[in-house]
C-alpha positions in Angstrom: 204.9 150.2 57.7 208.2 149.2 58.7 208.6 147.5 62.0 211.7 147.6 64.1 210.2 144.2 65.8 213.0 142.7 67.8 215.0 143.8 71.0 218.3 143.4 69.1 217.3 146.2 66.6 215.3 148.5 69.2 216.1 151.9 69.1 213.4 153.1 71.4 214.6 155.2 74.6 213.9 153.1 77.9 214.2 156.5 79.9 211.5 158.1 77.7 209.6 154.9 78.1 209.7 155.2 81.8 208.3 158.9 81.7 205.0 157.5 80.7 204.4 155.8 83.9 203.8 159.0 86.2 200.8 158.0 88.4 201.7 155.1 90.7 198.4 155.2 92.3 196.4 154.9 89.0 196.5 151.1 89.2 193.8 148.6 88.7 193.9 144.7 88.9 194.5 143.1 85.2 191.6 140.7 84.0 192.0 138.5 81.0 190.0 140.2 78.2 186.9 138.7 76.5 187.0 138.4 72.8 183.2 136.8 72.9 181.1 139.6 73.0 181.1 141.5 69.8 181.0 140.8 66.0 183.4 141.9 63.5 184.0 141.8 59.8 185.6 138.3 58.7 185.7 137.4 62.3 184.9 134.0 64.4 186.3 132.4 67.5 189.2 130.5 65.2 190.4 133.6 63.5 193.5 134.0 65.5 193.7 130.4 66.2 197.4 129.3 65.8 197.6 127.6 62.5 199.6 124.1 62.7 202.2 125.3 60.8 203.2 128.1 62.9 202.9 126.6 66.3 206.6 125.9 66.8 207.4 129.6 65.9 204.9 130.9 68.0 205.8 128.7 71.0 209.6 130.3 70.1 207.9 134.1 70.5 206.3 133.3 73.9 209.6 132.1 75.4 211.1 135.3 74.1 208.3 137.3 75.8 208.3 135.1 79.1 211.7 133.6 79.9 214.3 135.7 78.5 214.9 139.5 79.4 216.3 142.1 77.2 219.8 141.4 78.9 219.2 137.4 77.9 218.7 135.8 74.5 218.7 132.8 72.4 221.3 131.9 69.3 219.5 130.1 66.3 220.2 129.5 62.7 219.4 132.8 60.9 215.9 132.4 59.4 215.0 129.1 61.3 213.7 129.7 64.9 213.3 126.3 65.1 216.9 125.3 65.1 217.9 126.7 68.7 221.9 126.7 69.2 222.2 127.8 73.1 221.0 130.3 75.4 222.9 133.6 76.2 223.1 135.6 79.4 224.7 139.2 79.5 223.1 140.3 82.9 226.4 140.6 84.6 227.9 142.4 81.9 225.4 145.2 82.0 225.4 144.8 85.9 229.0 145.7 86.2 229.3 148.9 88.6 232.8 149.6 87.1 231.9 150.1 83.4 230.1 152.9 81.9 227.2 152.1 79.8 229.3 152.5 76.4 232.0 150.0 77.7 229.1 147.6 78.9 227.7 147.6 75.4 231.4 147.1 73.6 231.9 144.2 76.4 228.5 142.7 75.5 229.3 142.9 71.5 232.7 141.2 72.1 230.9 138.4 74.0 228.4 138.0 71.5 231.2 137.8 68.6 233.3 135.3 70.5 230.0 132.9 71.3 229.3 133.1 67.9 232.5 131.8 66.6 232.3 129.0 69.3 228.8 127.9 68.1 229.9 127.9 64.6 232.8 125.6 65.2 230.6 123.5 67.3 227.7 122.9 64.9 230.1 123.3 61.9 228.2 126.2 60.2 228.6 129.4 58.9 228.9 132.3 61.6 227.1 134.6 59.3 224.2 132.4 59.6 224.0 132.4 63.4 221.6 135.1 65.1 220.9 136.0 68.6 217.5 136.9 69.5 217.5 139.0 72.9 214.5 138.5 75.3 211.4 140.8 76.0 210.3 139.5 79.3 210.7 142.8 81.2 209.8 144.9 78.3 206.5 142.7 78.0 205.8 143.0 81.7 206.1 146.5 81.6 204.3 147.1 78.7 201.2 145.2 80.0 201.1 147.6 82.6 201.4 150.9 80.6 198.6 149.0 78.3 196.1 150.1 80.5 196.2 153.8 79.6 195.2 153.0 76.0 193.8 149.6 75.4 190.1 150.3 76.2 190.2 153.3 74.3 191.8 151.3 71.2 189.3 148.6 71.7 186.2 150.6 71.3 187.7 152.5 68.3 188.5 148.9 66.7 184.8 147.7 67.7 183.3 150.8 65.9 185.1 149.9 62.9 184.0 146.4 63.0 187.4 145.1 62.8 188.6 142.5 65.5 189.7 144.0 68.9 192.7 141.5 69.0 194.4 143.7 66.6 195.0 146.3 69.1 197.7 143.6 70.8 199.6 144.3 67.6 201.2 147.3 69.6 202.9 144.8 72.0 204.8 143.8 68.7 205.3 147.4 67.2 206.3 149.6 70.3 205.7 147.8 73.6 203.4 150.5 74.4 206.1 153.1 74.5 204.5 156.2 73.4 207.6 157.9 72.5 209.0 155.1 70.4 210.8 156.1 67.3 212.6 153.4 65.1 215.6 154.2 63.0 213.5 154.3 59.7 211.5 156.9 60.9 208.4 155.1 62.4 206.8 156.8 65.0 204.5 156.2 68.4 202.6 153.3 69.4 201.6 151.9 66.2 205.1 152.7 64.5 203.4 154.4 61.6 205.9 155.5 58.6 205.6 159.1 57.6 204.7 158.4 54.1 201.5 156.6 55.4 199.9 159.4 57.5 201.2 162.1 54.9 197.6 162.0 53.1 195.8 162.4 56.5 198.1 165.5 57.3 199.3 163.9 60.5 202.5 165.7 60.6 203.1 169.3 60.9 205.7 171.6 62.6 204.2 171.6 65.9 202.6 168.3 66.2 203.0 164.4 65.0 199.5 162.8 65.5 201.2 159.5 64.9 202.1 159.9 68.3 198.6 160.7 69.6 197.5 157.5 70.9 193.8 158.1 69.4 194.5 159.8 66.3 197.2 157.1 65.4 194.6 154.2 66.5 192.4 155.5 64.0 194.6 155.4 61.3 195.8 152.0 62.3 192.4 150.8 62.2 191.8 152.3 58.7 195.0 150.6 57.8 193.6 147.0 58.9 190.5 147.2 57.6 191.8 148.4 54.0 194.0 145.4 54.2 191.4 143.0 54.9 189.4 144.3 52.2 192.4 143.6 49.5 193.7 140.3 51.1 190.5 138.8 52.7 192.3 137.5 55.3 192.9 138.6 58.8 196.5 136.9 59.1 197.5 138.1 55.7 196.0 141.8 56.9 198.1 141.5 59.9 201.1 140.5 58.0 200.6 143.5 55.6 200.7 145.7 58.5 204.4 145.1 58.5 205.2 144.1 55.1 202.9 146.2 53.4 199.5 145.3 51.4 200.8 145.5 47.9 203.9 143.2 48.6 201.6 140.6 50.2 199.1 140.9 47.4 202.3 140.1 45.1 202.9 137.3 47.3 199.3 135.7 47.2 199.0 135.9 43.8 202.5 134.3 42.6 201.8 131.6 45.2 198.2 131.1 44.9 197.4 130.7 48.5 196.3 132.8 51.5 197.7 130.2 54.1 199.8 132.2 56.1 201.6 129.0 57.6 202.6 127.9 53.9 203.7 131.4 52.7 205.9 131.6 55.9 207.3 128.7 55.0 207.4 128.6 51.0 208.2 131.9 50.0 211.5 132.0 48.5 212.5 135.6 48.3 214.1 135.9 51.8 215.1 139.5 50.9 211.7 140.7 49.8 210.0 138.8 52.5 212.6 138.6 55.1 212.9 137.6 58.7 211.0 140.5 60.6 207.8 139.9 58.0 208.0 135.8 58.1 207.8 136.0 61.7 205.4 139.3 62.5 202.3 137.1 62.6 203.9 134.5 64.9 205.2 137.0 67.1 201.9 138.8 67.1 200.1 135.5 68.0 202.4 135.1 71.0 202.1 138.5 72.1 198.3 138.1 72.2 198.5 134.8 74.0 201.2 136.2 76.8 199.0 139.3 77.3 195.7 137.4 77.4 197.5 134.9 80.0 199.5 137.1 81.7 199.0 135.6 85.1 200.4 132.8 83.8 203.6 134.3 83.2 204.3 137.2 85.4 203.9 137.4 89.2 200.7 137.9 90.6 198.6 140.2 91.1 199.1 141.6 87.7 198.3 145.4 87.6 197.5 147.7 84.8 197.3 151.6 84.8 193.3 152.6 84.6 192.7 154.2 81.2 194.0 157.6 80.7 191.2 160.2 80.6 191.7 163.0 78.5 189.9 166.2 77.0 191.2 167.5 73.9 190.8 170.8 72.8 192.0 172.6 69.6 194.2 176.0 69.9 192.6 178.4 68.1 195.5 181.3 69.2 198.9 180.8 70.4 198.9 179.2 74.0 201.9 180.1 76.0 203.6 176.8 77.5 203.4 178.1 80.9 199.6 178.4 80.6 199.4 174.7 79.4 201.7 173.7 82.2 199.4 174.8 84.9 196.6 172.4 83.8 198.7 169.4 84.9 199.8 171.0 88.3 203.1 172.0 86.6 203.9 168.6 86.4 206.2 168.5 83.2 206.3 164.5 82.7 202.2 164.4 83.2 202.0 167.0 80.4 204.3 165.2 78.2 202.3 161.8 78.9 199.1 163.2 78.0 200.8 165.2 74.9 203.4 163.0 73.3 202.4 164.4 69.9 203.4 167.8 70.3 206.7 168.4 69.2 209.1 169.3 72.3 210.3 172.2 70.7 207.2 173.8 71.5 207.3 172.6 75.2 209.8 175.0 76.7 209.7 178.1 78.8 208.9 181.2 76.6 207.3 178.8 73.6 203.6 179.1 72.7 201.5 176.0 71.2 200.7 177.4 67.6 197.0 177.7 66.1 195.6 174.2 65.1 197.4 172.2 67.7 195.3 169.4 69.6 196.1 169.9 73.4 195.0 167.0 75.6 194.1 167.9 79.2 193.2 166.0 82.1 189.6 165.1 81.5 188.5 166.1 85.1 189.2 169.8 84.4 186.6 171.5 82.9 188.2 175.2 83.0 187.3 177.1 79.9 190.7 177.9 78.5 191.3 181.2 76.7 192.8 180.7 73.4 191.2 177.3 72.6 187.6 176.4 71.4 184.8 176.3 74.2 184.0 172.6 73.2 186.3 169.5 73.0 187.4 168.7 69.7 186.2 165.2 68.4 188.5 162.4 68.5 
């Protein structure tokens, strides 16, 4: 599982992200989640309590999620989020109406390099040891709203699998609930699943990529978490293993003779094999979990979420023309795309048809019998 975790490394398309939000009337009040009404394997009220050794790191990421936008950030010593060197704000650069997006990006990079040199001289450290972490406040606020489409079904799946429902909040770290997210290394969808992970489940074909299907991807993520826990016997390690790989985490646990995530983060010496993203993944997850669970403390009230996306899934048994599929969405192309992010775009064009075997998601309220698909809904 490869993660593009931090804002400065995101390659996700914000324009695609905005396409998810097409139903402006489908809003409901955010309410804090209740974690006390279910049972899960290896789970109790303290399972996701912040370890003493990670409190400063978790606090840092809470600030990233709630204080700084994606045009602001914090300079810190690389590999050490405790050593803050100063804030940084690029808002005015990105707001300059006279510059093109490319020019704004170039100007931002120039200012970042200049500020790094000033900080290196002031603190008498190598400029290469200075890292800029951009904020995620605006992205987090939007993600909380969009998460309403998917979290209820995700929680039901995790509860059925007897694994902690809190783990659904890993998606805030992985993709910020951008259903169209794609990383530079090939990870895709809400859960940022790599192609090799989904290969044995035959998730990827010429016409569809089920890593981008919220329900199929969540079921696969649940399998990964459960397997990680069975091997590592610790939910904090299972979460870290989702990013770092369960095999690599097993080797670390064996070598250092500890399953204490805080101890491992502080003591594992191989920074290349257990790098910044992996070391910070669990702290970032705990920060996202806390912020989402206390959204009213950090974002303007009232906090809203979109209501759960109600879908009817059908399986195509003979080619279905795109034009026909579009009619079930009132010819709304954005809505069709929101419901079907897993269908490859080359088939969502005039003159194209969905091939046999493709899963098509339709609005659940539409019960029309469709020529070319099975009469009953396919099981999700």
